[in-house]
Each structure stands twice: as structure tokens, then as C-alpha cells.
DRENNUFI-966316 format. One record per atom (N, C-alpha, C): x, y, z; residue in one letter; atom name. Coordinates in pm, whole numbers. Each point is the difference from the previous one (the first is absolute). Example, Ala and Ser with C-alpha at 12.3 -4.5 7.8 and 13.67 -1.06 7.14 Angstrom:
2
((1319,-569,780),'A','N')
((-89,119,0),'A','CA')
((90,120,0),'A','C')
((-35,105,-72),'S','N')
((82,119,6),'S','CA')
((-77,109,73),'S','C')
end
This chain:
220
((2396,-1205,-404),'M','N')
((-50,93,-102),'M','CA')
((-142,47,31),'M','C')
((-86,-95,43),'Q','N')
((-137,36,35),'Q','CA')
((-3,104,111),'Q','C')
((85,-21,100),'A','N')
((3,92,114),'A','CA')
((36,141,-46),'A','C')
((100,11,-85),'I','N')
((46,132,-44),'I','CA')
((-106,68,-86),'I','C')
((-52,-72,-100),'M','N')
((-96,60,-93),'M','CA')
((-131,36,70),'M','C')
((-48,-89,85),'E','N')
((-126,27,69),'E','CA')
((14,115,98),'E','C')
((113,5,68),'T','N')
((23,109,95),'T','CA')
((9,135,-71),'T','C')
((69,3,-112),'I','N')
((10,125,-78),'I','CA')
((-139,43,-47),'I','C')
((-78,-94,-49),'F','N')
((-135,32,-46),'F','CA')
((-85,55,114),'F','C')
((7,-65,116),'D','N')
((-82,43,114),'D','CA')
((40,139,48),'D','C')
((130,26,5),'V','N')
((48,132,43),'V','CA')
((-48,108,-96),'V','C')
((10,-27,-129),'L','N')
((-45,96,-101),'L','CA')
((-150,24,10),'L','C')
((-74,-108,19),'Y','N')
((-146,12,12),'Y','CA')
((-40,81,121),'Y','C')
((51,-37,117),'L','N')
((-38,69,123),'L','CA')
((42,147,-3),'L','C')
((120,25,-48),'T','N')
((50,137,-9),'T','CA')
((-86,83,-95),'T','C')
((-37,-60,-112),'T','N')
((-78,71,-101),'T','CA')
((-137,40,51),'T','C')
((-76,-96,53),'V','N')
((-137,32,39),'V','CA')
((-5,92,122),'V','C')
((90,-19,96),'I','N')
((0,87,118),'I','CA')
((43,141,-38),'I','C')
((101,11,-87),'T','N')
((45,132,-44),'T','CA')
((-109,72,-78),'T','C')
((-66,-71,-91),'I','N')
((-110,61,-76),'I','CA')
((-111,44,94),'I','C')
((-30,-83,99),'G','N')
((-105,34,95),'G','CA')
((33,127,77),'G','C')
((124,11,46),'I','N')
((41,119,75),'I','CA')
((-4,123,-90),'I','C')
((47,-13,-123),'M','N')
((-2,112,-94),'M','CA')
((-142,46,-29),'M','C')
((-92,-94,-14),'M','N')
((-139,37,-25),'M','CA')
((-62,70,120),'M','C')
((36,-43,119),'M','N')
((-51,66,120),'M','CA')
((52,144,8),'M','C')
((128,18,-32),'K','N')
((62,132,12),'K','CA')
((-42,95,-112),'K','C')
((-20,-54,-121),'K','N')
((-25,86,-116),'K','CA')
((-144,-3,-47),'K','C')
((-89,-43,87),'S','N')
((-140,-9,-39),'S','CA')
((-68,136,-8),'S','C')
((63,102,62),'N','N')
((-58,136,2),'N','CA')
((-143,1,54),'N','C')
((-19,-84,99),'G','N')
((-132,-3,64),'G','CA')
((-105,-81,-72),'G','C')
((37,-61,-113),'N','N')
((-96,-81,-74),'N','CA')
((-25,-130,78),'N','C')
((-122,-22,50),'P','N')
((-25,-118,84),'P','CA')
((19,-132,-73),'P','C')
((-26,-1,-132),'Q','N')
((17,-123,-76),'Q','CA')
((146,-44,-2),'Q','C')
((91,96,-23),'Y','N')
((141,-33,-8),'Y','CA')
((58,-33,137),'Y','C')
((-50,69,102),'R','N')
((45,-32,137),'R','CA')
((-44,-142,37),'R','C')
((-120,-35,-37),'L','N')
((-51,-133,29),'L','CA')
((79,-105,-78),'L','C')
((32,32,-126),'F','N')
((78,-91,-82),'F','CA')
((140,-18,59),'F','C')
((56,111,51),'G','N')
((132,-8,63),'G','CA')
((-1,-88,123),'G','C')
((-102,16,84),'S','N')
((-10,-84,120),'S','CA')
((-22,-145,-38),'S','C')
((-70,-23,-111),'M','N')
((-22,-136,-49),'M','CA')
((133,-64,-41),'M','C')
((84,76,-71),'A','N')
((130,-51,-43),'A','CA')
((90,-30,119),'A','C')
((-2,87,100),'I','N')
((82,-21,120),'I','CA')
((-49,-123,76),'I','C')
((-131,-15,11),'T','N')
((-57,-119,65),'T','CA')
((44,-127,-70),'T','C')
((-2,3,-133),'L','N')
((42,-115,-79),'L','CA')
((146,-34,28),'L','C')
((87,100,-7),'G','N')
((143,-24,19),'G','CA')
((36,-43,140),'G','C')
((-52,71,99),'L','N')
((33,-34,138),'L','CA')
((-58,-137,38),'L','C')
((-121,-27,-46),'G','N')
((-62,-129,30),'G','CA')
((78,-115,-59),'G','C')
((39,11,-126),'D','N')
((76,-106,-65),'D','CA')
((139,-17,60),'D','C')
((54,107,57),'S','N')
((135,-10,58),'S','CA')
((5,-98,118),'S','C')
((-113,-17,70),'F','N')
((-2,-92,113),'F','CA')
((21,-144,-45),'F','C')
((-31,-28,-125),'H','N')
((21,-134,-53),'H','CA')
((127,-9,-85),'H','C')
((24,102,-81),'L','N')
((111,-6,-95),'L','CA')
((136,18,67),'L','C')
((8,84,102),'V','N')
((129,20,67),'V','CA')
((46,-129,70),'V','C')
((-86,-65,80),'P','N')
((42,-129,58),'P','CA')
((33,-105,-105),'P','C')
((-72,3,-112),'R','N')
((27,-97,-106),'R','CA')
((138,23,-61),'R','C')
((32,126,-25),'A','N')
((132,32,-54),'A','CA')
((109,-39,99),'A','C')
((-24,27,127),'L','N')
((96,-37,103),'L','CA')
((20,-150,5),'L','C')
((-110,-74,-12),'A','N')
((8,-146,4),'A','CA')
((77,-54,-121),'A','C')
((-30,52,-117),'L','N')
((67,-47,-122),'L','CA')
((149,29,3),'L','C')
((37,110,62),'C','N')
((141,41,2),'C','CA')
((78,-58,117),'C','C')
((-69,-74,88),'T','N')
((70,-57,116),'T','CA')
((-19,-151,6),'T','C')
((-83,-45,91),'T','N')
((-9,-144,27),'T','CA')
((-116,-72,-68),'T','C')
((-81,72,-79),'G','N')
((-107,-66,-72),'G','CA')
((-139,25,57),'G','C')
((-101,-16,-83),'L','N')
((-138,30,37),'L','CA')
((-49,-87,115),'L','C')
((47,-123,6),'E','N')
((-49,-92,103),'E','CA')
((35,45,141),'E','C')
((101,85,13),'N','N')
((41,49,131),'N','CA')
((-68,132,38),'N','C')
((-87,49,-86),'Y','N')
((-70,126,26),'Y','CA')
((-152,-19,-11),'Y','C')
((-45,-121,25),'T','N')
((-141,-33,-21),'T','CA')
((-93,91,79),'T','C')
((28,17,129),'A','N')
((-88,81,85),'A','CA')
((0,146,-44),'A','C')
((118,54,-25),'M','N')
((9,140,-41),'M','CA')
((-70,24,-134),'M','C')
((19,-94,-92),'L','N')
((-66,13,-130),'L','CA')
((-151,-12,13),'L','C')
((-45,-88,88),'G','N')
((-144,-16,20),'G','CA')
((-64,124,60),'G','C')
((67,59,98),'I','N')
((-50,123,61),'I','CA')
((-2,112,-103),'I','C')
((105,7,-81),'G','N')
((6,101,-104),'G','CA')
((-112,-17,-101),'G','C')
((-29,-124,-35),'K','N')
((-109,-29,-94),'K','CA')
((-134,41,60),'K','C')
((-17,-23,129),'F','N')
((-122,40,71),'F','CA')
((-19,152,-6),'F','C')
((107,74,31),'I','N')
((-7,147,-3),'I','CA')
((-30,50,-141),'I','C')
((67,-59,-98),'T','N')
((-23,39,-139),'T','CA')
((-145,-25,-41),'T','C')
((-59,-109,49),'S','N')
((-139,-30,-33),'S','CA')
((-93,110,52),'S','C')
((31,53,118),'I','N')
((-81,107,57),'I','CA')
((18,129,-79),'I','C')
((125,36,-28),'T','N')
((26,127,-69),'T','CA')
((-53,-1,-143),'T','C')
((1,-116,-65),'M','N')
((-56,-7,-135),'M','CA')
((-151,21,3),'M','C')
((-65,-42,107),'T','N')
((-143,26,15),'T','CA')
((-25,150,13),'T','C')
((84,67,79),'V','N')
((-9,146,14),'V','CA')
((26,67,-135),'V','C')
((96,-53,-76),'F','N')
((33,53,-132),'F','CA')
((-124,6,-89),'F','C')
((-81,-104,1),'Y','N')
((-118,-3,-85),'Y','CA')
((-111,92,51),'Y','C')
((-7,19,130),'I','N')
((-95,99,52),'I','CA')
((38,140,-48),'I','C')
((130,32,8),'L','N')
((47,130,-47),'L','CA')
((-23,16,-150),'L','C')
((21,-107,-77),'L','N')
((-22,5,-145),'L','CA')
((-148,23,-30),'L','C')
((-85,-58,81),'Y','N')
((-144,24,-15),'Y','CA')
((-32,148,16),'Y','C')
((63,64,98),'Y','N')
((-24,143,22),'Y','CA')
((65,86,-106),'Y','C')
((108,-47,-61),'V','N')
((55,69,-116),'V','CA')
((-105,4,-111),'V','C')
((-66,-112,-21),'W','N')
((-109,-7,-100),'W','CA')
((-109,101,32),'W','C')
((-41,6,124),'R','N')
((-107,93,39),'R','CA')
((42,144,-25),'R','C')
((122,34,36),'L','N')
((48,137,-18),'L','CA')
((16,35,-148),'L','C')
((61,-90,-74),'R','N')
((29,30,-141),'R','CA')
((-127,21,-81),'R','C')
((-99,-81,26),'Y','N')
((-122,8,-80),'Y','CA')
((-114,70,73),'Y','C')
((36,68,110),'K','N')
((-95,83,75),'K','CA')
((-128,-77,34),'K','C')
((21,-116,56),'V','N')
((-112,-89,34),'V','CA')
((-63,45,131),'V','C')
((-129,21,-2),'E','N')
((-74,36,120),'E','CA')
((-91,-116,40),'E','C')
((-30,-8,128),'G','N')
((-91,-103,47),'G','CA')
((60,-139,-9),'G','C')
((-79,-94,-50),'K','N')
((41,-141,-13),'K','CA')
((47,-56,135),'K','C')
((-76,31,104),'Q','N')
((37,-47,134),'Q','CA')
((-1,-153,10),'Q','C')
((-94,-61,-73),'G','N')
((-8,-145,2),'G','CA')
((127,-64,-54),'G','C')
((54,58,-107),'L','N')
((124,-50,-58),'L','CA')
((116,16,97),'L','C')
((7,116,63),'T','N')
((107,27,96),'T','CA')
((-7,-98,117),'T','C')
((-121,-22,50),'I','N')
((-17,-95,112),'I','CA')
((44,-140,-42),'I','C')
((-34,-38,-123),'F','N')
((36,-133,-49),'F','CA')
((152,-14,-11),'F','C')
((67,103,-50),'V','N')
((146,-3,-11),'V','CA')
((63,-13,139),'V','C')
((-50,76,95),'Y','N')
((54,-9,136),'Y','CA')
((-31,-135,63),'Y','C')
((-116,-55,-29),'A','N')
((-35,-131,55),'A','CA')
((95,-106,-51),'A','C')
((32,5,-130),'L','N')
((97,-94,-57),'L','CA')
((137,19,63),'L','C')
((41,125,21),'A','N')
((131,28,60),'A','CA')
((7,-53,143),'A','C')
((-107,22,77),'I','N')
((-4,-47,139),'I','CA')
((3,-152,4),'I','C')
((-77,-64,-91),'L','N')
((0,-146,-7),'L','CA')
((138,-53,-35),'L','C')
((64,63,-96),'R','N')
((136,-41,-41),'R','CA')
((96,11,117),'R','C')
((-3,113,71),'I','N')
((92,20,112),'I','CA')
((-31,-98,113),'I','C')
((-129,-22,26),'A','N')
((-39,-95,105),'A','CA')
((52,-140,-32),'A','C')
((-12,-41,-126),'L','N')
((49,-131,-42),'L','CA')
((152,-9,14),'L','C')
((69,111,-26),'C','N')
((145,0,13),'C','CA')
((44,-20,145),'C','C')
((-84,44,94),'F','N')
((35,-12,142),'F','CA')
((-31,-139,57),'F','C')
((-70,-82,-76),'M','N')
((-36,-131,53),'M','CA')
((125,-87,16),'M','C')
((14,-67,115),'P','N')
((120,-82,25),'P','CA')
((16,-116,-97),'P','C')
((-111,-40,-65),'Q','N')
((7,-111,-95),'Q','CA')
((88,30,-121),'Q','C')
((32,127,-21),'N','N')
((90,36,-110),'N','CA')
((141,-54,21),'N','C')
((36,-19,128),'A','N')
((132,-55,33),'A','CA')
((111,76,-74),'A','C')
((-1,132,16),'W','N')
((94,84,-73),'W','CA')
((146,-38,22),'W','C')
((34,-41,121),'T','N')
((140,-28,32),'T','CA')
((38,-147,-20),'T','C')
((-92,-78,-55),'S','N')
((29,-140,-26),'S','CA')
((71,-17,-134),'S','C')
((89,-98,-11),'P','N')
((64,-26,-129),'P','CA')
((-97,-61,-102),'P','C')
((-113,-52,49),'T','N')
((-100,-59,-91),'T','CA')
((-140,55,33),'T','C')
((-26,125,-28),'P','N')
((-133,57,27),'P','CA')
((-104,-63,-91),'P','C')
((-124,-15,48),'P','N')
((-103,-67,-80),'P','CA')
((-42,81,-122),'P','C')
((-9,-66,-113),'L','N')
((-43,66,-124),'L','CA')
((-143,50,13),'L','C')
((-83,-75,70),'S','N')
((-142,36,12),'S','CA')
((-18,141,55),'S','C')
((78,35,104),'W','N')
((-14,133,58),'W','CA')
((61,107,-87),'W','C')
((97,-38,-82),'G','N')
((52,95,-99),'G','CA')
((-109,37,-99),'G','C')
((-87,-96,-30),'I','N')
((-112,24,-91),'I','CA')
((-110,81,70),'I','C')
((-34,-40,123),'Y','N')
((-109,67,72),'Y','CA')
((26,151,13),'Y','C')
((119,36,46),'R','N')
((27,141,26),'R','CA')
((13,82,-129),'R','C')
((22,-68,-111),'N','N')
((14,73,-126),'N','CA')
((-131,13,-77),'N','C')
((-105,-67,44),'I','N')
((-130,14,-67),'I','CA')
((-53,143,13),'I','C')
((-10,56,122),'P','N')
((-48,140,9),'P','CA')
((98,98,-62),'P','C')
((129,-32,3),'F','N')
((101,86,-62),'F','CA')
((-20,5,-152),'F','C')
((-24,-116,-60),'A','N')
((-25,-6,-144),'A','CA')
((-129,72,-35),'A','C')
((-101,-10,88),'A','N')
((-127,69,-24),'A','CA')
((22,152,0),'A','C')
((84,50,91),'M','N')
((34,142,1),'M','CA')
((67,39,-131),'M','C')
((91,-85,-46),'G','N')
((71,28,-123),'G','CA')
((-94,7,-120),'G','C')
((-95,-95,-6),'I','N')
((-96,-2,-110),'I','CA')
((-85,127,-1),'I','C')
((-43,42,117),'I','N')
((-79,122,10),'I','CA')
((78,120,-52),'I','C')
((124,15,45),'V','N')
((81,114,-41),'V','CA')
((29,-6,-150),'V','C')
((24,-120,-52),'I','N')
((22,-16,-144),'I','CA')
((-120,51,-78),'I','C')
((-119,-42,39),'M','N')
((-122,39,-70),'M','CA')
((-25,150,9),'M','C')
((26,56,118),'L','N')
((-24,143,20),'L','CA')
((91,84,-89),'L','C')
((128,-32,-1),'F','N')
((94,78,-82),'F','CA')
((-24,-23,-149),'F','C')
((-32,-122,-38),'Y','N')
((-25,-28,-142),'Y','CA')
((-120,80,-51),'Y','C')
((-110,-6,72),'K','N')
((-121,68,-44),'K','CA')
((16,151,5),'K','C')
((57,52,107),'S','N')
((11,145,16),'S','CA')
((98,61,-98),'S','C')
((115,-65,-20),'A','N')
((99,52,-95),'A','CA')
((-54,-2,-142),'A','C')
((-74,-105,-33),'K','N')
((-58,-9,-134),'K','CA')
((-107,106,-20),'K','C')
((-84,19,99),'K','N')
((-109,97,-10),'K','CA')
((55,142,-9),'K','C')
((106,29,75),'A','N')
((57,136,2),'A','CA')
((107,20,-106),'A','C')
((28,-102,-80),'S','N')
((109,6,-99),'S','CA')
((129,46,68),'S','C')
((28,-60,113),'D','N')
((114,37,84),'D','CA')
((126,-72,-50),'D','C')
((77,66,-83),'K','N')
((118,-62,-59),'K','CA')
((107,-31,104),'K','C')
((15,86,100),'S','N')
((104,-21,100),'S','CA')
((-22,-127,81),'S','C')
((-126,-30,29),'F','N')
((-31,-116,85),'F','CA')
((-64,-114,-81),'F','C')
((14,2,-132),'R','N')
((-68,-99,-82),'R','CA')
((49,-143,24),'R','C')
((121,-13,54),'Y','N')
((53,-135,25),'Y','CA')
((8,-35,149),'Y','C')
((-59,83,84),'M','N')
((5,-29,143),'M','CA')
((-62,-136,29),'M','C')
((-114,-27,-62),'W','N')
((-67,-129,22),'W','CA')
((90,-116,-40),'W','C')
((75,18,-108),'L','N')
((85,-107,-50),'L','CA')
((115,-31,96),'L','C')
((55,102,64),'T','N')
((109,-25,96),'T','CA')
((-48,-90,114),'T','C')
((-125,20,41),'I','N')
((-54,-81,109),'I','CA')
((-31,-141,-47),'I','C')
((-53,-12,-122),'V','N')
((-25,-132,-58),'V','CA')
((130,-80,-5),'V','C')
((106,63,-49),'L','N')
((128,-69,-13),'L','CA')
((55,-39,137),'L','C')
((-12,89,98),'S','N')
((52,-32,133),'S','CA')
((-65,-124,58),'S','C')
((-132,-14,-19),'F','N')
((-70,-119,50),'F','CA')
((27,-122,-88),'F','C')
((15,22,-129),'A','N')
((28,-113,-91),'A','CA')
((133,-67,35),'A','C')
((96,79,45),'F','N')
((130,-56,39),'F','CA')
((0,-48,144),'F','C')
((-84,60,85),'Y','N')
((0,-32,142),'Y','CA')
((-74,-130,31),'Y','C')
((-115,-21,-64),'I','N')
((-84,-117,32),'I','CA')
((73,-133,-22),'I','C')
((73,-20,-111),'P','N')
((73,-126,-16),'P','CA')
((103,-24,111),'P','C')
((59,109,50),'V','N')
((98,-14,109),'V','CA')
((-69,-52,125),'V','C')
((-117,57,32),'V','N')
((-76,-45,117),'V','CA')
((-36,-147,-12),'V','C')
((-43,-42,-118),'L','N')
((-52,-135,-19),'L','CA')
((107,-106,-17),'L','C')
((113,35,-67),'F','N')
((92,-105,-43),'F','CA')
((146,16,44),'F','C')
((35,114,59),'A','N')
((142,26,28),'A','CA')
((59,-100,99),'A','C')
((-80,-47,97),'D','N')
((54,-96,97),'D','CA')
((34,-133,-67),'D','C')
((-83,-41,-95),'A','N')
((25,-127,-69),'A','CA')
((102,15,-113),'A','C')
((-2,117,-66),'I','N')
((91,25,-112),'I','CA')
((71,134,27),'I','C')
((109,-1,74),'P','N')
((66,124,44),'P','CA')
((34,98,-112),'P','C')
((29,-51,-120),'V','N')
((39,90,-108),'V','CA')
((-112,98,-37),'V','C')
((-124,-34,33),'I','N')
((-111,90,-28),'I','CA')
((13,129,80),'I','C')
((76,-4,107),'G','N')
((22,120,80),'G','CA')
((61,115,-77),'G','C')
((63,-30,-114),'V','N')
((61,104,-83),'V','CA')
((-106,95,-55),'V','C')
((-127,-41,0),'L','N')
((-107,87,-48),'L','CA')
((-19,121,90),'L','C')
((57,-3,119),'M','N')
((-10,116,87),'M','CA')
((75,120,-58),'M','C')
((96,-27,-89),'I','N')
((75,111,-63),'I','CA')
((-90,79,-95),'I','C')
((-67,-64,-97),'P','N')
((-91,79,-83),'P','CA')
((-118,57,78),'P','C')
((-42,-69,107),'K','N')
((-106,55,85),'K','CA')
((45,131,61),'K','C')
((124,2,46),'T','N')
((56,122,58),'T','CA')
((11,110,-105),'T','C')
((39,-36,-120),'C','N')
((10,98,-109),'C','CA')
((-136,60,-31),'C','C')
((-106,-79,11),'A','N')
((-135,51,-24),'A','CA')
((-35,107,103),'A','C')
((41,-21,125),'Y','N')
((-26,101,104),'Y','CA')
((83,126,-23),'Y','C')
((121,-17,-49),'V','N')
((81,117,-34),'V','CA')
((-69,81,-110),'V','C')
((-57,-70,-96),'W','N')
((-75,66,-107),'W','CA')
((-118,78,58),'W','C')
((-69,-59,96),'T','N')
((-111,68,67),'T','CA')
((46,133,58),'T','C')
((111,-5,73),'V','N')
((54,119,64),'V','CA')
((44,104,-104),'V','C')
((63,-47,-106),'L','N')
((49,91,-104),'L','CA')
((-115,71,-73),'L','C')
((-114,-65,-11),'I','N')
((-115,66,-63),'I','CA')
((-37,126,78),'I','C')
((-6,-12,131),'G','N')
((-31,116,82),'G','CA')
((108,106,-5),'G','C')
((126,-44,4),'Y','N')
((111,95,-2),'Y','CA')
((7,74,-134),'Y','C')
((-15,-73,-109),'N','N')
((4,63,-132),'N','CA')
((-115,97,-20),'N','C')
((-114,-31,56),'E','N')
((-113,92,-7),'E','CA')
((33,130,72),'E','C')
((60,-13,118),'M','N')
((38,120,76),'M','CA')
((101,85,-75),'M','C')
((93,-67,-69),'K','N')
((105,71,-74),'K','CA')
((-48,49,-137),'K','C')
((-124,-34,-35),'G','N')
((-53,44,-128),'G','CA')
((43,-85,-116),'G','C')
((44,-126,28),'L','N')
((42,-90,-107),'L','CA')
((-115,-92,-37),'L','C')
((-12,-29,-128),'K','N')
((-109,-86,-47),'K','CA')
((55,-135,-43),'K','C')
end
């Protein structure tokens, strides 16, 4: 039952975000904000597919333990693409609120992204091991969480200041995604059932994408 339900959920999720991303790219009418949002959605979907497709295959065949290396590599790729996702979201903020300058902030965001990616490449992560060290799961997520906090604060303050109803909950979608993700990083190996929090985390990202799509379509 888990295999069927999880696979259906993953297929719906990946299809939804990639389709929305493509539609936003095609129907943006040259609007750079919507094109950027579309590329962000596609990055999210394609990146997650490297982990979710092998997982679905494992659940529907011989089990997760027989796909350890493939799942680890997929998780590594997803970690990189999610970092890119937040860089793109940062630029969505700049475009939407017509932010000029702030080079120091941009440099800091890129520094965190580079640090995150560098940590992901370290062999100590043991991506293909059945028992990767928890410590490195924490290390590589520190700069990632810092990026998330920055983007949360930027969208919260800017949307409030501009009375931006369309993006008023953008900050909340990111808060929820991290609120569900952090317990998985810390406790999922010891308590596997906590892994189910990845479902609401995924829903939070879908909400993020839908905010941009609804704005493009003129929905509030």
C-alpha cells in the first residue's frame, strides 16, 4: 500500500510542478519574474525526480535497501538543485519588489550557496552508504537553512511593506518546508516514520509554485 500511495503522490507532484513551470515559461509574455518563477519550478521538479523516481522504483520492486547507491546519488543531486532553487527564489524577490543594489546581500547568499554545494561534495557525506553520518547531514544543511531564513525574512518584510496580497504567504511556505524537513534530517534514520513529514514538506513547495502561477493567471 505504501508503495502505491507514495508513487501516486510523487508522480502527481513531479508532473504538477514541472507542468506549471513549463506553462509559466511559455505564457510569461516576456515577464522576467514569471520566466524566473517557471525555471524555479522546473528546477524543483527535475531535481526532486532524481531522488523520487529511484525511490518509487525501489518501493515497487525489491525494496529501498537494494537501491541505496542510486537513492544516495539522487539525494545528492536534489541537494544541489534545491540550493539553486533558493538562489532563483532570491532573484524572484529582487524582481518582484524592484530591489536595486544590496550587493553585500547577494554576495552573502551566493557564499552560503557555494558553501552548501561544497559541503555536499565532501566524501564524508557517504551518499551511497546505507548508514551515512548524521553529522554531515547537519553540516551541509546549516548554510542551506541560513539561505532559507534570509529568503523568509526578505519575503515577509517586503510583502508586508508593499501590502502584496498575492505573495503574502510566500514566507510561510518556506517556513513550513523547513519545519517539516529539519526533523527528517535529524531523526528519520533513528525513527523512520518521521520520513512521512517529507509529504507535507513537498506540499509546501507546491504551494510556493502555485503562488507564482496564480499571480501570473491573475488569481488572488
